[in-house]
N, CA, C, O and CB atoms as a CASP TS submission, in Angstrom:
PFRMAT TS
TARGET T0000
AUTHOR 0000-0000-0000
METHOD Language model
MODEL 1
PARENT N/A
ATOM      1  N   MET     1     102.005 110.832  76.054  1.00  0.00           N
ATOM      2  CA  MET     1     102.229 110.323  77.388  1.00  0.00           C
ATOM      3  C   MET     1     103.712 110.227  77.697  1.00  0.00           C
ATOM      4  O   MET     1     104.106 110.428  78.846  1.00  0.00           O
ATOM      5  CB  MET     1     101.571 108.973  77.551  1.00  0.00           C
ATOM      6  N   SER     2     104.545 109.928  76.711  1.00  0.00           N
ATOM      7  CA  SER     2     105.973 109.768  76.990  1.00  0.00           C
ATOM      8  C   SER     2     106.584 111.057  77.519  1.00  0.00           C
ATOM      9  O   SER     2     107.518 111.002  78.320  1.00  0.00           O
ATOM     10  CB  SER     2     106.711 109.321  75.732  1.00  0.00           C
ATOM     11  N   ARG     3     106.092 112.205  77.099  1.00  0.00           N
ATOM     12  CA  ARG     3     106.617 113.465  77.645  1.00  0.00           C
ATOM     13  C   ARG     3     106.289 113.585  79.120  1.00  0.00           C
ATOM     14  O   ARG     3     107.091 114.115  79.890  1.00  0.00           O
ATOM     15  CB  ARG     3     106.049 114.671  76.880  1.00  0.00           C
ATOM     16  N   LEU     4     105.131 113.105  79.524  1.00  0.00           N
ATOM     17  CA  LEU     4     104.800 113.100  80.950  1.00  0.00           C
ATOM     18  C   LEU     4     105.738 112.171  81.704  1.00  0.00           C
ATOM     19  O   LEU     4     106.212 112.515  82.787  1.00  0.00           O
ATOM     20  CB  LEU     4     103.336 112.675  81.171  1.00  0.00           C
ATOM     21  N   LEU     5     106.009 111.006  81.148  1.00  0.00           N
ATOM     22  CA  LEU     5     106.894 110.057  81.820  1.00  0.00           C
ATOM     23  C   LEU     5     108.314 110.592  81.930  1.00  0.00           C
ATOM     24  O   LEU     5     109.052 110.205  82.836  1.00  0.00           O
ATOM     25  CB  LEU     5     106.899 108.730  81.082  1.00  0.00           C
ATOM     26  N   ASP     6     108.700 111.471  81.025  1.00  0.00           N
ATOM     27  CA  ASP     6     110.029 112.093  81.104  1.00  0.00           C
ATOM     28  C   ASP     6     110.180 112.927  82.367  1.00  0.00           C
ATOM     29  O   ASP     6     111.302 113.227  82.774  1.00  0.00           O
ATOM     30  CB  ASP     6     110.283 112.966  79.875  1.00  0.00           C
ATOM     31  N   LYS     7     109.082 113.304  82.989  1.00  0.00           N
ATOM     32  CA  LYS     7     109.131 114.090  84.223  1.00  0.00           C
ATOM     33  C   LYS     7     109.483 113.232  85.437  1.00  0.00           C
ATOM     34  O   LYS     7     109.833 113.761  86.492  1.00  0.00           O
ATOM     35  CB  LYS     7     107.795 114.782  84.453  1.00  0.00           C
ATOM     36  N   LEU     8     109.389 111.905  85.288  1.00  0.00           N
ATOM     37  CA  LEU     8     109.724 110.997  86.383  1.00  0.00           C
ATOM     38  C   LEU     8     111.231 110.821  86.483  1.00  0.00           C
ATOM     39  O   LEU     8     111.950 110.975  85.496  1.00  0.00           O
ATOM     40  CB  LEU     8     109.040 109.635  86.187  1.00  0.00           C
ATOM     41  N   ASP     9     111.709 110.495  87.693  1.00  0.00           N
ATOM     42  CA  ASP     9     113.130 110.179  87.808  1.00  0.00           C
ATOM     43  C   ASP     9     113.379 108.828  87.132  1.00  0.00           C
ATOM     44  O   ASP     9     112.447 108.060  86.895  1.00  0.00           O
ATOM     45  CB  ASP     9     113.588 110.155  89.311  1.00  0.00           C
ATOM     46  N   ALA    10     114.631 108.555  86.832  1.00  0.00           N
ATOM     47  CA  ALA    10     114.998 107.368  86.053  1.00  0.00           C
ATOM     48  C   ALA    10     114.554 106.073  86.723  1.00  0.00           C
ATOM     49  O   ALA    10     114.131 105.142  86.037  1.00  0.00           O
ATOM     50  CB  ALA    10     116.498 107.336  85.833  1.00  0.00           C
ATOM     51  N   GLU    11     114.642 105.996  88.036  1.00  0.00           N
ATOM     52  CA  GLU    11     114.264 104.772  88.745  1.00  0.00           C
ATOM     53  C   GLU    11     112.773 104.465  88.580  1.00  0.00           C
ATOM     54  O   GLU    11     112.397 103.322  88.323  1.00  0.00           O
ATOM     55  CB  GLU    11     114.610 104.896  90.234  1.00  0.00           C
ATOM     56  N   LYS    12     111.940 105.470  88.724  1.00  0.00           N
ATOM     57  CA  LYS    12     110.491 105.261  88.582  1.00  0.00           C
ATOM     58  C   LYS    12     110.111 104.981  87.135  1.00  0.00           C
ATOM     59  O   LYS    12     109.233 104.162  86.864  1.00  0.00           O
ATOM     60  CB  LYS    12     109.720 106.484  89.093  1.00  0.00           C
ATOM     61  N   ARG    13     110.772 105.660  86.213  1.00  0.00           N
ATOM     62  CA  ARG    13     110.505 105.430  84.792  1.00  0.00           C
ATOM     63  C   ARG    13     110.888 103.989  84.415  1.00  0.00           C
ATOM     64  O   ARG    13     110.155 103.318  83.688  1.00  0.00           O
ATOM     65  CB  ARG    13     111.289 106.453  83.913  1.00  0.00           C
ATOM     66  N   ASP    14     112.038 103.525  84.915  1.00  0.00           N
ATOM     67  CA  ASP    14     112.481 102.157  84.648  1.00  0.00           C
ATOM     68  C   ASP    14     111.495 101.149  85.236  1.00  0.00           C
ATOM     69  O   ASP    14     111.161 100.153  84.594  1.00  0.00           O
ATOM     70  CB  ASP    14     113.892 101.924  85.224  1.00  0.00           C
ATOM     71  N   TRP    15     111.031 101.411  86.458  1.00  0.00           N
ATOM     72  CA  TRP    15     110.075 100.513  87.106  1.00  0.00           C
ATOM     73  C   TRP    15     108.790 100.410  86.280  1.00  0.00           C
ATOM     74  O   TRP    15     108.254  99.317  86.097  1.00  0.00           O
ATOM     75  CB  TRP    15     109.755 101.005  88.535  1.00  0.00           C
ATOM     76  N   LEU    16     108.301 101.541  85.784  1.00  0.00           N
ATOM     77  CA  LEU    16     107.086 101.525  84.957  1.00  0.00           C
ATOM     78  C   LEU    16     107.294 100.737  83.670  1.00  0.00           C
ATOM     79  O   LEU    16     106.417  99.983  83.247  1.00  0.00           O
ATOM     80  CB  LEU    16     106.649 102.953  84.624  1.00  0.00           C
ATOM     81  N   HIS    17     108.455 100.913  83.050  1.00  0.00           N
ATOM     82  CA  HIS    17     108.742 100.167  81.822  1.00  0.00           C
ATOM     83  C   HIS    17     108.802  98.664  82.099  1.00  0.00           C
ATOM     84  O   HIS    17     108.283  97.870  81.314  1.00  0.00           O
ATOM     85  CB  HIS    17     110.069 100.646  81.199  1.00  0.00           C
ATOM     86  N   ARG    18     109.431  98.268  83.209  1.00  0.00           N
ATOM     87  CA  ARG    18     109.485  96.849  83.567  1.00  0.00           C
ATOM     88  C   ARG    18     108.086  96.306  83.841  1.00  0.00           C
ATOM     89  O   ARG    18     107.739  95.207  83.408  1.00  0.00           O
ATOM     90  CB  ARG    18     110.385  96.637  84.796  1.00  0.00           C
ATOM     91  N   CYS    19     107.298  97.082  84.557  1.00  0.00           N
ATOM     92  CA  CYS    19     105.925  96.691  84.874  1.00  0.00           C
ATOM     93  C   CYS    19     105.121  96.483  83.587  1.00  0.00           C
ATOM     94  O   CYS    19     104.430  95.475  83.436  1.00  0.00           O
ATOM     95  CB  CYS    19     105.248  97.761  85.768  1.00  0.00           C
ATOM     96  N   GLY    20     105.214  97.420  82.682  1.00  0.00           N
ATOM     97  CA  GLY    20     104.510  97.314  81.409  1.00  0.00           C
ATOM     98  C   GLY    20     104.976  96.129  80.593  1.00  0.00           C
ATOM     99  O   GLY    20     104.163  95.414  80.007  1.00  0.00           O
ATOM    100  N   HIS    21     106.287  95.913  80.551  1.00  0.00           N
ATOM    101  CA  HIS    21     106.839  94.789  79.794  1.00  0.00           C
ATOM    102  C   HIS    21     106.352  93.462  80.372  1.00  0.00           C
ATOM    103  O   HIS    21     105.965  92.561  79.628  1.00  0.00           O
ATOM    104  CB  HIS    21     108.380  94.840  79.797  1.00  0.00           C
ATOM    105  N   MET    22     106.373  93.344  81.697  1.00  0.00           N
ATOM    106  CA  MET    22     105.912  92.110  82.338  1.00  0.00           C
ATOM    107  C   MET    22     104.438  91.850  82.042  1.00  0.00           C
ATOM    108  O   MET    22     104.040  90.710  81.801  1.00  0.00           O
ATOM    109  CB  MET    22     106.138  92.179  83.852  1.00  0.00           C
ATOM    110  N   ALA    23     103.638  92.895  82.061  1.00  0.00           N
ATOM    111  CA  ALA    23     102.212  92.736  81.765  1.00  0.00           C
ATOM    112  C   ALA    23     102.010  92.287  80.319  1.00  0.00           C
ATOM    113  O   ALA    23     101.229  91.374  80.053  1.00  0.00           O
ATOM    114  CB  ALA    23     101.453  94.055  82.026  1.00  0.00           C
ATOM    115  N   VAL    24     102.707  92.922  79.396  1.00  0.00           N
ATOM    116  CA  VAL    24     102.553  92.602  77.974  1.00  0.00           C
ATOM    117  C   VAL    24     103.002  91.176  77.677  1.00  0.00           C
ATOM    118  O   VAL    24     102.352  90.476  76.900  1.00  0.00           O
ATOM    119  CB  VAL    24     103.349  93.590  77.114  1.00  0.00           C
ATOM    120  N   THR    25     104.108  90.732  78.286  1.00  0.00           N
ATOM    121  CA  THR    25     104.583  89.370  78.025  1.00  0.00           C
ATOM    122  C   THR    25     103.617  88.320  78.555  1.00  0.00           C
ATOM    123  O   THR    25     103.702  87.151  78.179  1.00  0.00           O
ATOM    124  CB  THR    25     105.954  89.165  78.648  1.00  0.00           C
ATOM    125  N   ARG    26     102.701  88.729  79.423  1.00  0.00           N
ATOM    126  CA  ARG    26     101.683  87.818  79.952  1.00  0.00           C
ATOM    127  C   ARG    26     100.332  88.021  79.255  1.00  0.00           C
ATOM    128  O   ARG    26      99.315  87.479  79.687  1.00  0.00           O
ATOM    129  CB  ARG    26     101.528  88.021  81.467  1.00  0.00           C
ATOM    130  N   GLY    27     100.334  88.796  78.188  1.00  0.00           N
ATOM    131  CA  GLY    27      99.111  89.006  77.426  1.00  0.00           C
ATOM    132  C   GLY    27      98.222  90.119  77.947  1.00  0.00           C
ATOM    133  O   GLY    27      97.075  90.243  77.518  1.00  0.00           O
ATOM    134  N   GLY    28      98.729  90.933  78.866  1.00  0.00           N
ATOM    135  CA  GLY    28      97.936  92.029  79.431  1.00  0.00           C
ATOM    136  C   GLY    28      98.526  93.384  79.097  1.00  0.00           C
ATOM    137  O   GLY    28      99.309  93.533  78.159  1.00  0.00           O
ATOM    138  N   ARG    29      98.136  94.356  79.879  1.00  0.00           N
ATOM    139  CA  ARG    29      98.654  95.718  79.738  1.00  0.00           C
ATOM    140  C   ARG    29      98.761  96.330  81.125  1.00  0.00           C
ATOM    141  O   ARG    29      98.147  95.854  82.079  1.00  0.00           O
ATOM    142  CB  ARG    29      97.739  96.589  78.807  1.00  0.00           C
ATOM    143  N   ALA    30      99.551  97.393  81.222  1.00  0.00           N
ATOM    144  CA  ALA    30      99.694  98.128  82.481  1.00  0.00           C
ATOM    145  C   ALA    30      99.308  99.579  82.228  1.00  0.00           C
ATOM    146  O   ALA    30      99.641 100.147  81.188  1.00  0.00           O
ATOM    147  CB  ALA    30     101.156  98.023  83.047  1.00  0.00           C
ATOM    148  N   PHE    31      98.604 100.170  83.184  1.00  0.00           N
ATOM    149  CA  PHE    31      98.138 101.543  83.053  1.00  0.00           C
ATOM    150  C   PHE    31      98.539 102.345  84.281  1.00  0.00           C
ATOM    151  O   PHE    31      98.314 101.906  85.409  1.00  0.00           O
ATOM    152  CB  PHE    31      96.612 101.585  82.853  1.00  0.00           C
ATOM    153  N   LEU    32      99.121 103.498  84.075  1.00  0.00           N
ATOM    154  CA  LEU    32      99.366 104.445  85.155  1.00  0.00           C
ATOM    155  C   LEU    32      98.054 105.182  85.389  1.00  0.00           C
ATOM    156  O   LEU    32      97.460 105.711  84.449  1.00  0.00           O
ATOM    157  CB  LEU    32     100.549 105.443  84.813  1.00  0.00           C
ATOM    158  N   VAL    33      97.598 105.220  86.645  1.00  0.00           N
ATOM    159  CA  VAL    33      96.267 105.756  86.945  1.00  0.00           C
ATOM    160  C   VAL    33      96.294 106.660  88.174  1.00  0.00           C
ATOM    161  O   VAL    33      97.312 106.802  88.851  1.00  0.00           O
ATOM    162  CB  VAL    33      95.271 104.614  87.161  1.00  0.00           C
ATOM    163  N   GLY    34      95.148 107.259  88.433  1.00  0.00           N
ATOM    164  CA  GLY    34      94.898 107.974  89.685  1.00  0.00           C
ATOM    165  C   GLY    34      95.731 109.223  89.894  1.00  0.00           C
ATOM    166  O   GLY    34      96.039 109.968  88.964  1.00  0.00           O
ATOM    167  N   GLY    35      96.083 109.420  91.162  1.00  0.00           N
ATOM    168  CA  GLY    35      96.815 110.615  91.560  1.00  0.00           C
ATOM    169  C   GLY    35      98.167 110.738  90.894  1.00  0.00           C
ATOM    170  O   GLY    35      98.685 111.844  90.740  1.00  0.00           O
ATOM    171  N   SER    36      98.745 109.620  90.499  1.00  0.00           N
ATOM    172  CA  SER    36     100.033 109.660  89.800  1.00  0.00           C
ATOM    173  C   SER    36      99.927 110.462  88.506  1.00  0.00           C
ATOM    174  O   SER    36     100.778 111.299  88.208  1.00  0.00           O
ATOM    175  CB  SER    36     100.525 108.235  89.498  1.00  0.00           C
ATOM    176  N   VAL    37      98.879 110.195  87.751  1.00  0.00           N
ATOM    177  CA  VAL    37      98.671 110.899  86.482  1.00  0.00           C
ATOM    178  C   VAL    37      98.379 112.374  86.744  1.00  0.00           C
ATOM    179  O   VAL    37      98.940 113.253  86.089  1.00  0.00           O
ATOM    180  CB  VAL    37      97.513 110.254  85.678  1.00  0.00           C
ATOM    181  N   ARG    38      97.508 112.634  87.696  1.00  0.00           N
ATOM    182  CA  ARG    38      97.169 114.021  88.048  1.00  0.00           C
ATOM    183  C   ARG    38      98.420 114.800  88.431  1.00  0.00           C
ATOM    184  O   ARG    38      98.642 115.911  87.949  1.00  0.00           O
ATOM    185  CB  ARG    38      96.150 114.056  89.204  1.00  0.00           C
ATOM    186  N   ASP    39      99.233 114.211  89.300  1.00  0.00           N
ATOM    187  CA  ASP    39     100.425 114.905  89.771  1.00  0.00           C
ATOM    188  C   ASP    39     101.432 115.141  88.652  1.00  0.00           C
ATOM    189  O   ASP    39     102.095 116.178  88.630  1.00  0.00           O
ATOM    190  CB  ASP    39     101.075 114.117  90.886  1.00  0.00           C
ATOM    191  N   LEU    40     101.555 114.200  87.729  1.00  0.00           N
ATOM    192  CA  LEU    40     102.436 114.411  86.577  1.00  0.00           C
ATOM    193  C   LEU    40     101.953 115.584  85.735  1.00  0.00           C
ATOM    194  O   LEU    40     102.746 116.430  85.323  1.00  0.00           O
ATOM    195  CB  LEU    40     102.514 113.140  85.716  1.00  0.00           C
ATOM    196  N   ILE    41     100.653 115.631  85.483  1.00  0.00           N
ATOM    197  CA  ILE    41     100.083 116.720  84.682  1.00  0.00           C
ATOM    198  C   ILE    41     100.297 118.064  85.367  1.00  0.00           C
ATOM    199  O   ILE    41     100.593 119.063  84.712  1.00  0.00           O
ATOM    200  CB  ILE    41      98.580 116.484  84.439  1.00  0.00           C
ATOM    201  N   LEU    42     100.146 118.084  86.690  1.00  0.00           N
ATOM    202  CA  LEU    42     100.305 119.330  87.447  1.00  0.00           C
ATOM    203  C   LEU    42     101.760 119.661  87.765  1.00  0.00           C
ATOM    204  O   LEU    42     102.049 120.722  88.317  1.00  0.00           O
ATOM    205  CB  LEU    42      99.523 119.247  88.731  1.00  0.00           C
ATOM    206  N   GLY    43     102.673 118.760  87.422  1.00  0.00           N
ATOM    207  CA  GLY    43     104.087 119.007  87.671  1.00  0.00           C
ATOM    208  C   GLY    43     104.501 118.827  89.117  1.00  0.00           C
ATOM    209  O   GLY    43     105.514 119.379  89.546  1.00  0.00           O
ATOM    210  N   LYS    44     103.728 118.057  89.877  1.00  0.00           N
ATOM    211  CA  LYS    44     104.054 117.817  91.287  1.00  0.00           C
ATOM    212  C   LYS    44     105.017 116.643  91.416  1.00  0.00           C
ATOM    213  O   LYS    44     105.122 115.804  90.521  1.00  0.00           O
ATOM    214  CB  LYS    44     102.774 117.550  92.106  1.00  0.00           C
ATOM    215  N   ASP    45     105.718 116.599  92.550  1.00  0.00           N
ATOM    216  CA  ASP    45     106.621 115.485  92.826  1.00  0.00           C
ATOM    217  C   ASP    45     105.838 114.187  92.951  1.00  0.00           C
ATOM    218  O   ASP    45     104.716 114.166  93.459  1.00  0.00           O
ATOM    219  CB  ASP    45     107.430 115.745  94.107  1.00  0.00           C
ATOM    220  N   GLN    46     106.444 113.112  92.483  1.00  0.00           N
ATOM    221  CA  GLN    46     105.828 111.789  92.551  1.00  0.00           C
ATOM    222  C   GLN    46     106.329 111.049  93.777  1.00  0.00           C
ATOM    223  O   GLN    46     107.517 110.747  93.886  1.00  0.00           O
ATOM    224  CB  GLN    46     106.124 110.979  91.276  1.00  0.00           C
ATOM    225  N   VAL    47     105.427 110.759  94.694  1.00  0.00           N
ATOM    226  CA  VAL    47     105.780 109.981  95.877  1.00  0.00           C
ATOM    227  C   VAL    47     105.583 108.498  95.586  1.00  0.00           C
ATOM    228  O   VAL    47     106.437 107.672  95.908  1.00  0.00           O
ATOM    229  CB  VAL    47     104.932 110.418  97.101  1.00  0.00           C
ATOM    230  N   ASP    48     104.461 108.176  94.979  1.00  0.00           N
ATOM    231  CA  ASP    48     104.183 106.790  94.624  1.00  0.00           C
ATOM    232  C   ASP    48     103.535 106.741  93.249  1.00  0.00           C
ATOM    233  O   ASP    48     103.074 107.754  92.722  1.00  0.00           O
ATOM    234  CB  ASP    48     103.274 106.119  95.680  1.00  0.00           C
ATOM    235  N   LEU    49     103.511 105.546  92.682  1.00  0.00           N
ATOM    236  CA  LEU    49     102.916 105.346  91.374  1.00  0.00           C
ATOM    237  C   LEU    49     101.754 104.376  91.514  1.00  0.00           C
ATOM    238  O   LEU    49     101.882 103.322  92.137  1.00  0.00           O
ATOM    239  CB  LEU    49     103.962 104.824  90.355  1.00  0.00           C
ATOM    240  N   ASP    50     100.626 104.739  90.933  1.00  0.00           N
ATOM    241  CA  ASP    50      99.435 103.892  90.958  1.00  0.00           C
ATOM    242  C   ASP    50      99.307 103.217  89.596  1.00  0.00           C
ATOM    243  O   ASP    50      99.188 103.886  88.570  1.00  0.00           O
ATOM    244  CB  ASP    50      98.145 104.723  91.304  1.00  0.00           C
ATOM    245  N   VAL    51      99.334 101.891  89.598  1.00  0.00           N
ATOM    246  CA  VAL    51      99.301 101.126  88.353  1.00  0.00           C
ATOM    247  C   VAL    51      98.186 100.088  88.426  1.00  0.00           C
ATOM    248  O   VAL    51      97.989  99.436  89.451  1.00  0.00           O
ATOM    249  CB  VAL    51     100.671 100.442  88.083  1.00  0.00           C
ATOM    250  N   VAL    52      97.467  99.951  87.324  1.00  0.00           N
ATOM    251  CA  VAL    52      96.472  98.889  87.173  1.00  0.00           C
ATOM    252  C   VAL    52      97.008  97.926  86.122  1.00  0.00           C
ATOM    253  O   VAL    52      97.450  98.336  85.049  1.00  0.00           O
ATOM    254  CB  VAL    52      95.051  99.463  86.766  1.00  0.00           C
ATOM    255  N   ILE    53      96.960  96.644  86.451  1.00  0.00           N
ATOM    256  CA  ILE    53      97.403  95.610  85.516  1.00  0.00           C
ATOM    257  C   ILE    53      96.179  94.915  84.947  1.00  0.00           C
ATOM    258  O   ILE    53      95.322  94.431  85.685  1.00  0.00           O
ATOM    259  CB  ILE    53      98.352  94.585  86.210  1.00  0.00           C
ATOM    260  N   GLU    54      96.109  94.874  83.628  1.00  0.00           N
ATOM    261  CA  GLU    54      95.066  94.110  82.945  1.00  0.00           C
ATOM    262  C   GLU    54      95.617  92.700  82.779  1.00  0.00           C
ATOM    263  O   GLU    54      96.643  92.509  82.126  1.00  0.00           O
ATOM    264  CB  GLU    54      94.663  94.759  81.544  1.00  0.00           C
ATOM    265  N   GLY    55      94.957  91.729  83.352  1.00  0.00           N
ATOM    266  CA  GLY    55      95.460  90.358  83.300  1.00  0.00           C
ATOM    267  C   GLY    55      95.858  89.911  84.695  1.00  0.00           C
ATOM    268  O   GLY    55      95.207  90.266  85.678  1.00  0.00           O
ATOM    269  N   ASP    56      96.928  89.130  84.778  1.00  0.00           N
ATOM    270  CA  ASP    56      97.363  88.547  86.047  1.00  0.00           C
ATOM    271  C   ASP    56      98.245  89.524  86.819  1.00  0.00           C
ATOM    272  O   ASP    56      99.472  89.428  86.782  1.00  0.00           O
ATOM    273  CB  ASP    56      98.117  87.231  85.804  1.00  0.00           C
ATOM    274  N   GLY    57      97.614  90.456  87.512  1.00  0.00           N
ATOM    275  CA  GLY    57      98.338  91.470  88.270  1.00  0.00           C
ATOM    276  C   GLY    57      99.161  90.896  89.399  1.00  0.00           C
ATOM    277  O   GLY    57     100.234  91.416  89.704  1.00  0.00           O
ATOM    278  N   MET    58      98.685  89.836  90.029  1.00  0.00           N
ATOM    279  CA  MET    58      99.428  89.229  91.130  1.00  0.00           C
ATOM    280  C   MET    58     100.750  88.641  90.633  1.00  0.00           C
ATOM    281  O   MET    58     101.776  88.769  91.302  1.00  0.00           O
ATOM    282  CB  MET    58      98.583  88.137  91.812  1.00  0.00           C
ATOM    283  N   ASP    59     100.729  88.011  89.486  1.00  0.00           N
ATOM    284  CA  ASP    59     101.944  87.439  88.908  1.00  0.00           C
ATOM    285  C   ASP    59     102.954  88.541  88.599  1.00  0.00           C
ATOM    286  O   ASP    59     104.143  88.391  88.880  1.00  0.00           O
ATOM    287  CB  ASP    59     101.615  86.640  87.630  1.00  0.00           C
ATOM    288  N   VAL    60     102.490  89.636  88.027  1.00  0.00           N
ATOM    289  CA  VAL    60     103.370  90.771  87.733  1.00  0.00           C
ATOM    290  C   VAL    60     103.933  91.343  89.031  1.00  0.00           C
ATOM    291  O   VAL    60     105.128  91.631  89.108  1.00  0.00           O
ATOM    292  CB  VAL    60     102.608  91.868  86.944  1.00  0.00           C
ATOM    293  N   ALA    61     103.098  91.511  90.044  1.00  0.00           N
ATOM    294  CA  ALA    61     103.550  92.060  91.326  1.00  0.00           C
ATOM    295  C   ALA    61     104.611  91.172  91.969  1.00  0.00           C
ATOM    296  O   ALA    61     105.596  91.675  92.510  1.00  0.00           O
ATOM    297  CB  ALA    61     102.365  92.228  92.281  1.00  0.00           C
ATOM    298  N   GLN    62     104.419  89.864  91.912  1.00  0.00           N
ATOM    299  CA  GLN    62     105.402  88.951  92.494  1.00  0.00           C
ATOM    300  C   GLN    62     106.735  89.035  91.764  1.00  0.00           C
ATOM    301  O   GLN    62     107.788  89.026  92.401  1.00  0.00           O
ATOM    302  CB  GLN    62     104.881  87.517  92.462  1.00  0.00           C
ATOM    303  N   ASP    63     106.704  89.115  90.443  1.00  0.00           N
ATOM    304  CA  ASP    63     107.946  89.253  89.677  1.00  0.00           C
ATOM    305  C   ASP    63     108.640  90.576  89.969  1.00  0.00           C
ATOM    306  O   ASP    63     109.865  90.621  90.076  1.00  0.00           O
ATOM    307  CB  ASP    63     107.662  89.136  88.181  1.00  0.00           C
ATOM    308  N   LEU    64     107.875  91.648  90.098  1.00  0.00           N
ATOM    309  CA  LEU    64     108.469  92.945  90.430  1.00  0.00           C
ATOM    310  C   LEU    64     109.111  92.908  91.816  1.00  0.00           C
ATOM    311  O   LEU    64     110.173  93.496  92.023  1.00  0.00           O
ATOM    312  CB  LEU    64     107.406  94.056  90.367  1.00  0.00           C
ATOM    313  N   ALA    65     108.476  92.224  92.759  1.00  0.00           N
ATOM    314  CA  ALA    65     109.011  92.129  94.116  1.00  0.00           C
ATOM    315  C   ALA    65     110.320  91.340  94.145  1.00  0.00           C
ATOM    316  O   ALA    65     111.188  91.603  94.977  1.00  0.00           O
ATOM    317  CB  ALA    65     107.985  91.474  95.045  1.00  0.00           C
ATOM    318  N   ARG    66     110.458  90.388  93.250  1.00  0.00           N
ATOM    319  CA  ARG    66     111.692  89.594  93.174  1.00  0.00           C
ATOM    320  C   ARG    66     112.845  90.394  92.576  1.00  0.00           C
ATOM    321  O   ARG    66     114.012  90.033  92.725  1.00  0.00           O
ATOM    322  CB  ARG    66     111.458  88.331  92.346  1.00  0.00           C
ATOM    323  N   GLY    67     112.501  91.476  91.905  1.00  0.00           N
ATOM    324  CA  GLY    67     113.532  92.326  91.316  1.00  0.00           C
ATOM    325  C   GLY    67     113.713  92.016  89.899  1.00  0.00           C
ATOM    326  O   GLY    67     114.544  92.634  89.233  1.00  0.00           O
TER
END
């Protein structure tokens, strides 16, 4: 999977790492899903990233929004 993530620009890759770290520190996990994964596999440009948070997704989203 890390080779797929290497196809993302640095800003999106950093955001995913922060998202995953925030989920893990709360006892959950973060998953890249949907069209984001498909587009990475097909080598298409990434417009948005679809993420599912296992655990308290709202808490993670609020922290991400705060920066």
